[in-house]
C-alpha positions as CSV (number, residue, x, y, z in Angstrom):
1,X,137.6,69.4,213.8
2,X,135.6,67.0,215.8
3,X,136.6,63.4,216.3
4,X,134.2,60.6,216.8
5,X,134.8,57.5,218.9
6,X,135.7,55.3,215.8
7,X,138.4,57.7,214.7
8,X,139.8,57.9,218.2
9,X,139.8,53.9,218.3
10,X,141.7,53.8,214.9
11,X,144.2,56.5,216.3
12,X,144.8,54.5,219.4
13,X,145.2,51.3,217.4
14,X,147.8,53.0,215.2
15,X,149.7,54.4,218.3
16,X,149.4,50.7,219.7
17,X,147.5,52.1,222.8
18,X,144.8,50.0,224.5
19,X,141.9,52.3,225.2
20,X,138.9,50.8,226.8
21,X,135.5,51.5,224.9
22,X,134.2,53.5,227.8
23,X,137.2,55.9,227.5
24,X,136.8,56.4,223.8
25,X,134.2,59.2,224.1
26,X,135.8,61.5,226.6
27,X,139.1,61.0,224.8
28,X,137.4,62.2,221.7
29,X,136.1,65.2,223.4
30,X,139.6,66.0,224.7
31,X,141.3,65.5,221.3
32,X,138.7,67.6,219.6
33,X,139.4,70.5,222.1
34,X,143.2,70.1,221.3
35,X,142.3,70.3,217.7
36,X,140.2,73.3,218.1
37,X,143.0,75.1,220.0
38,X,145.4,74.4,217.2
39,X,143.1,75.7,214.6
40,X,142.7,78.9,216.8
41,X,146.5,79.3,216.9
42,X,146.6,78.8,213.0
43,X,144.3,82.0,212.9
44,X,147.2,84.2,214.4
45,X,149.0,86.3,211.6
46,X,152.6,85.5,211.9
47,X,153.8,87.1,208.5
48,X,156.1,89.8,210.1
49,X,157.4,87.6,213.0
50,X,161.0,86.5,212.6
51,X,161.7,82.9,213.4
52,X,163.7,82.3,216.7
53,X,165.1,79.4,218.4
54,X,164.8,80.9,222.0
55,X,162.7,83.5,223.7
56,X,165.7,85.3,224.8
57,X,168.4,86.8,222.5
58,X,171.5,84.9,223.6
59,X,174.6,84.2,221.8
60,X,176.2,81.0,223.0
61,X,180.0,81.1,223.5
62,X,182.1,79.3,220.9
63,X,185.0,77.2,221.7
64,X,187.8,75.7,219.4
65,X,186.8,72.4,217.9
66,X,189.7,70.1,218.6
67,X,190.1,66.5,219.0
68,X,191.5,65.4,222.2
69,X,191.8,61.9,223.9
70,X,191.5,63.0,227.4
71,X,194.7,61.6,228.7
72,X,193.2,61.3,232.1
73,X,192.2,57.6,232.2
74,X,194.2,57.1,235.5
75,X,192.4,59.9,237.2
76,X,189.0,58.6,235.9
77,X,189.8,55.2,237.3
78,X,190.6,56.7,240.7
79,X,186.8,57.4,241.0
80,X,185.6,54.1,239.7
81,X,184.3,51.4,242.2
82,X,186.7,48.8,243.3
83,X,185.8,46.1,240.7
84,X,187.0,48.2,237.8
85,X,190.3,47.3,236.2
86,X,192.3,49.8,234.1
87,X,194.3,48.3,231.3
88,X,197.4,50.5,230.5
89,X,197.1,52.1,227.1
90,X,200.7,51.3,226.2
91,X,199.7,47.6,226.2
92,X,198.9,47.4,222.4
93,X,197.0,44.2,222.9
94,X,194.5,45.8,225.3
95,X,193.8,49.0,223.8
96,X,193.5,51.2,226.8
97,X,190.0,50.1,227.9
98,X,188.2,49.8,231.2
99,X,187.0,46.3,232.2
100,X,184.2,45.6,234.8
101,X,182.9,42.2,236.2
102,X,180.3,40.7,233.9
103,X,176.7,41.5,235.2
104,X,174.7,39.8,232.6
105,X,174.7,36.1,232.0
């Protein structure tokens, strides 16, 4: 597939890219080369090739899917900068959130 300057300009406009006119011809050549490579890949016979998700045959370890709340808020806060304030989760009005100083006005 060969692309001309007008097609490349249209593709650039659709992709919202500003491409100067003097770069359209070289870009058309590069894109045409990429399409030629893709066409070459399409010629490869893959009828008897099994689909794979990885190049190595690895089975990932499974773990139990259980919901936890962490329960380590105080430990997490110990690593926070001095400006963070931990609100006790037993305070029903606060809800157990972290607060930080406002940075956006």
